[in-house]
DRENBAVEX-644604 format. One record per residue: residue number from 0; residue in one letter; chain; x, y, z of N, C-alpha, C, O in turn. Coordinates in steps of 0.2 Angstrom, whole numbers, plus 5000, padded with zeros to 4 digits. Each point is the difference from the previous one (the first is absolute). Layout:
LUMTOR   nr  rest  kette  n_east  n_north  n_up  ca_east  ca_north  ca_up  c_east  c_north  c_up  o_east  o_north  o_up
LUMTOR  NUM     A      A       X        Y     Z        X         Y      Z       X        Y     Z       X        Y     Z
...
END
This chain:
LUMTOR   nr  rest  kette  n_east  n_north  n_up  ca_east  ca_north  ca_up  c_east  c_north  c_up  o_east  o_north  o_up
LUMTOR    0     M      A    5155     5102  4724     4999      4998   5007    4997     4993  5001    4995     4999  4998
LUMTOR    1     P      A    5009     4996  5006     4995      4994   5001    4996     5000  5005    5002     5003  5005
LUMTOR    2     R      A    4992     4993  4993     4995      4999   5004    5002     4996  5007    5004     4995  5000
LUMTOR    3     S      A    4993     5008  5007     5002      4996   5006    4994     4996  5002    4994     5002  5000
LUMTOR    4     N      A    5008     4992  5002     4995      4994   5000    4998     5001  5008    4996     4995  5002
LUMTOR    5     R      A    5006     5009  5002     4998      5000   5006    4993     5003  5002    4999     5005  4997
LUMTOR    6     P      A    4997     4993  5007     4993      5001   5001    5001     5007  5003    5004     5000  5004
LUMTOR    7     R      A    4992     5005  4994     4999      5006   5004    4994     4999  5004    4995     4997  4999
LUMTOR    8     R      A    5008     5008  5007     4995      4999   5006    4996     5007  5001    5003     5006  4999
LUMTOR    9     N      A    4991     4992  5002     4997      5008   5000    5000     5002  5008    5003     4996  5004
LUMTOR   10     A      A    4993     5009  4997     5001      5004   5007    4996     4995  5006    5001     5001  5005
LUMTOR   11     S      A    4994     4995  4993     4997      4996   5005    5004     4994  5003    5000     4999  5006
LUMTOR   12     A      A    5004     4999  4988     5004      4993   5001    5006     5003  5005    5002     4997  5004
LUMTOR   13     A      A    5000     5008  4995     5005      5003   5005    4999     5001  5006    5003     4997  5004
LUMTOR   14     S      A    4991     5007  4998     4998      5000   5007    4998     4994  5004    5000     5000  5006
LUMTOR   15     S      A    4999     4993  4990     4997      4995   5003    5008     4995  5001    5000     4994  4998
LUMTOR   16     N      A    5005     5010  5004     5006      4996   4999    5000     4998  5009    5000     5004  5005
LUMTOR   17     K      A    5002     4990  4994     5000      4997   5010    5006     5003  5003    4999     5001  5007
LUMTOR   18     W      A    5007     5001  4990     5003      5005   5005    4998     5007  5001    5002     5003  5005
LUMTOR   19     A      A    4993     5000  4991     4999      5006   5002    4994     5000  5004    4998     5006  5001
LUMTOR   20     E      A    4999     4989  5001     4994      5000   5006    5003     5001  5007    5006     4998  5001
LUMTOR   21     A      A    4990     5005  5003     5001      5002   5006    5002     4993  5004    4997     4995  4999
LUMTOR   22     V      A    5007     5005  5006     5002      4994   5005    4996     5002  5007    5000     5006  5002
LUMTOR   23     P      A    4996     4989  5000     4997      5002   5006    5004     5000  5006    5005     4996  5000
LUMTOR   24     E      A    4993     5007  5005     5004      5002   5007    5001     4993  5002    4996     4996  4998
LUMTOR   25     L      A    5010     5002  5006     5000      4995   5004    4998     5001  5006    5002     5004  5004
LUMTOR   26     D      A    4992     4992  4998     4998      4999   5007    5004     4996  5005    5000     4994  5000
LUMTOR   27     L      A    5004     5010  5004     5005      4997   5005    4996     4995  5004    5002     4995  5001
LUMTOR   28     E      A    4993     5007  5003     4997      4996   5005    4997     4994  4997    5000     4995  5004
LUMTOR   29     R      A    4998     5004  4989     4998      4994   4998    5006     4995  4999    5000     4994  5001
LUMTOR   30     S      A    5005     5010  4996     5006      4996   4998    5003     4997  5006    5002     4994  4999
LUMTOR   31     R      A    4999     5009  5007     5003      4997   5007    4995     4995  5003    5002     4997  5004
LUMTOR   32     A      A    4992     5003  4994     4995      4996   5004    5002     4993  5000    5000     4997  5005
LUMTOR   33     G      A    5002     5000  4988     5001      4993   4999    5006     4997  5004    5000     4994  5002
LUMTOR   34     I      A    5005     5010  4998     5006      4997   5002    5000     4998  5008    4997     5003  5004
LUMTOR   35     A      A    5005     4991  4997     5001      4997   5006    5007     5002  5002    5005     5000  4996
LUMTOR   36     R      A    4996     5001  5010     5007      5001   5004    5001     4995  5007    4995     4998  5003
LUMTOR   37     R      A    5010     4999  4998     5003      4996   5004    5001     5002  5007    5005     5004  5000
LUMTOR   38     E      A    4991     4995  5005     5001      5002   5008    5003     4993  5003    4998     4995  5000
LUMTOR   39     S      A    5007     5007  5004     5002      4995   5005    4998     5002  5006    5002     5005  5002
LUMTOR   40     A      A    4995     4991  5003     4999      5001   5007    5001     4993  5004    5002     4995  4998
LUMTOR   41     P      A    4998     5006  5008     5002      4993   5004    4995     4996  5000    5001     4995  5003
LUMTOR   42     D      A    4994     5005  4993     4995      4995   4999    4999     4997  4992    4995     4997  4998
LUMTOR   43     G      A    5011     5005  4999     5001      4998   4993    5002     5005  4996    5001     5005  5003
LUMTOR   44     D      A    4999     4994  4989     5000      5003   4995    4994     5001  4997    4996     4995  5000
LUMTOR   45     W      A    5002     5012  4998     4994      5002   4997    5000     5003  4994    5004     5003  4999
LUMTOR   46     M      A    4991     4996  4998     4999      5004   4993    4994     5004  5002    4995     4997  5002
LUMTOR   47     V      A    5006     5011  4996     4995      5005   5001    5000     5004  4994    5004     5002  4997
LUMTOR   48     R      A    4988     4998  5002     4999      5004   4994    4994     5004  5002    4995     4998  5003
LUMTOR   49     T      A    5006     5008  4994     4996      5006   5002    4993     4998  4996    5000     4998  4994
LUMTOR   50     M      A    4994     5004  5009     4994      5000   4996    4998     5007  5000    4998     5002  5005
LUMTOR   51     T      A    5001     5001  4990     4997      5008   5000    4994     4999  5001    4997     4995  5000
LUMTOR   52     A      A    5000     5011  5001     4992      5001   5002    4996     4999  4994    4994     4998  5001
LUMTOR   53     R      A    5009     5004  4992     4995      4999   4995    5000     4993  4998    4996     4997  4998
LUMTOR   54     K      A    5009     4999  5004     5000      4993   4997    4997     4995  5006    4998     4994  4998
LUMTOR   55     A      A    5001     5009  5009     4997      4996   5006    4992     5000  4998    4997     5005  5001
LUMTOR   56     E      A    5001     4988  4997     4992      5000   4998    4996     4996  5005    4994     5001  5001
LUMTOR   57     K      A    5009     4995  5003     4997      4995   5004    5002     5002  5007    5004     5004  5001
LUMTOR   58     Q      A    4990     4992  5003     5001      5002   5008    5006     4993  5002    5000     4995  4997
LUMTOR   59     Y      A    5005     5007  5008     5003      4995   5004    5001     5002  5006    5000     5006  5002
LUMTOR   60     I      A    5001     4989  5002     5001      5000   5006    5008     5000  5003    5004     4995  4999
LUMTOR   61     C      A    4998     5012  5005     5008      4999   5000    5001     4996  5006    4996     5000  5005
LUMTOR   62     P      A    5008     4996  4995     5003      4995   5006    5003     5003  5006    5000     4998  5006
LUMTOR   63     G      A    5003     5009  4992     5002      5003   5005    4995     5004  5005    5002     5001  5006
LUMTOR   64     C      A    4992     5000  4992     4997      5005   5004    4992     4996  5001    4996     5001  5004
LUMTOR   65     S      A    5003     4994  4991     4994      4997   5000    4994     5004  4997    4994     4997  5001
LUMTOR   66     T      A    5007     5009  4997     4995      5004   4996    5001     4999  4993    5005     4997  4997
LUMTOR   67     A      A    4989     5006  5001     5000      5000   4992    5004     5006  4996    5000     5006  5001
LUMTOR   68     I      A    5003     4991  4993     5002      5005   4996    4994     5001  4995    4999     4995  4996
LUMTOR   69     M      A    4999     5009  5003     4996      5003   4995    5001     5001  4993    5006     5002  4998
LUMTOR   70     P      A    4990     4998  4997     5000      5000   4994    5004     5008  4999    4999     5004  5004
LUMTOR   71     G      A    5005     4997  4992     5002      5007   4999    5007     5003  5006    5002     5005  4999
LUMTOR   72     I      A    4999     4990  5005     5007      5003   5005    5006     4996  4998    5000     4995  4998
LUMTOR   73     A      A    5005     5009  5002     5006      4998   4999    5003     4994  5005    5000     5002  5006
LUMTOR   74     H      A    5003     4993  4992     5002      4995   5004    5007     4995  4998    5003     5001  4995
LUMTOR   75     L      A    4999     4995  5009     5005      4997   4998    4997     4993  4998    4996     4997  5003
LUMTOR   76     V      A    5007     5000  4992     4999      4991   4999    5007     4997  5003    5006     5003  4999
LUMTOR   77     V      A    4993     4991  5005     5007      4999   5002    4998     4992  5002    4995     4997  5002
LUMTOR   78     W      A    5012     5000  4995     5000      4993   4999    5006     4997  5002    5005     5003  4998
LUMTOR   79     S      A    4996     4992  5005     5007      4997   5002    5005     4997  4993    4998     4996  4997
LUMTOR   80     D      A    5008     5008  5003     5004      4996   4996    5004     4995  5002    5004     4998  4995
LUMTOR   81     S      A    4996     5000  5012     5004      4995   5002    4995     4995  5003    5000     4998  5006
LUMTOR   82     H      A    4995     5000  4990     4993      4995   5002    5003     4993  5000    5003     4998  4995
LUMTOR   83     L      A    4996     4998  5010     5002      4993   5001    5000     4996  4993    5004     4996  4999
LUMTOR   84     F      A    4990     5005  4996     4997      4997   4996    5003     5002  4993    4999     4997  4994
LUMTOR   85     G      A    5004     5009  5007     5002      5003   4994    4997     5007  4998    4995     5002  5004
LUMTOR   86     E      A    5007     5002  4991     4998      5006   4997    4992     5000  4999    4996     5004  5003
LUMTOR   87     A      A    5001     4990  4993     4995      5000   4998    4994     5000  5006    4994     5003  5000
LUMTOR   88     A      A    5008     4992  5005     4997      5000   5006    4999     5008  5005    4995     5003  5002
LUMTOR   89     G      A    5010     4999  4997     5001      5007   5004    4997     5006  4996    5000     5005  5003
LUMTOR   90     L      A    4997     4994  4990     4998      5005   4996    4992     4997  5002    4996     5004  5002
LUMTOR   91     A      A    5003     4991  4997     4992      4998   5002    4997     5002  5007    4994     5001  5000
LUMTOR   92     E      A    5010     5000  5006     4999      5002   5006    5001     5007  5002    5001     5002  5006
LUMTOR   93     R      A    5000     5003  4988     5001      5007   5001    4993     5003  5003    4994     4998  4999
LUMTOR   94     R      A    5009     5007  5004     4994      5004   5005    5001     5007  4999    5005     5003  4999
LUMTOR   95     H      A    4989     5001  5001     5001      5007   5000    4999     5003  5006    4995     4999  5003
LUMTOR   96     W      A    5010     5006  4998     5001      5002   5006    4999     5009  4999    5000     5003  4995
LUMTOR   97     H      A    4998     5000  5011     5000      5008   5000    5008     5000  5001    5004     4996  5002
LUMTOR   98     T      A    4997     5010  4995     5009      5002   4999    5001     5001  5007    5006     4998  5002
LUMTOR   99     N      A    4991     5004  5002     5001      5004   5007    5000     4992  5005    5004     4999  5005
LUMTOR  100     C      A    4993     4996  4993     4999      4994   5004    5007     4997  4999    5003     4998  5005
LUMTOR  101     W      A    4999     5002  4988     5006      4996   4997    5006     5003  5003    5004     4997  5003
LUMTOR  102     T      A    4996     5009  4997     5007      5005   5002    5001     4999  5009    5005     4999  5003
LUMTOR  103     S      A    4989     5001  5000     5000      5000   5008    5001     4991  5002    5002     4999  5005
LUMTOR  104     R      A    4996     4997  4991     5002      4993   5002    5007     5000  5002    5000     4997  5006
LUMTOR  105     T      A    5005     5005  4991     5006      5000   5002    5001     5001  5008    5004     4996  5004
LUMTOR  106     Y      A    4994     5008  4998     5002      5004   5007    4999     4994  5005    5002     4999  5006
LUMTOR  107     R      A    4994     4996  4992     4998      4994   5005    5007     4995  5002    5001     4996  5005
LUMTOR  108     Y      A    5003     5007  4991     5007      4995   5000    5005     5004  5004    5006     4998  5000
LUMTOR  109     R      A    4992     5008  5003     5006      5004   5003    5000     4998  5007    5004     5002  5004
END
């Protein structure tokens, strides 16, 4: 019988197969956090991104209520999508809002 030139795998090499490793569970909160959504209001178009409590590391002042957003508090990052000087200027002037302050600000227009 002719000899096979293929290398033989031992048991330890078979267990280190990259396809046999366990896949980590998907963290839905983390995957949704970085996606900005577009919102339209009477005062313009806005890009809104959710900042999770885990990612909130600094203290900010909410422009809606003028109180502090403490580290570890989930909130929204908002910037103008229809800024007079372009998208880069709108992104540079982004603000951090409490979620309730941002959603209740639209009641002023009714």
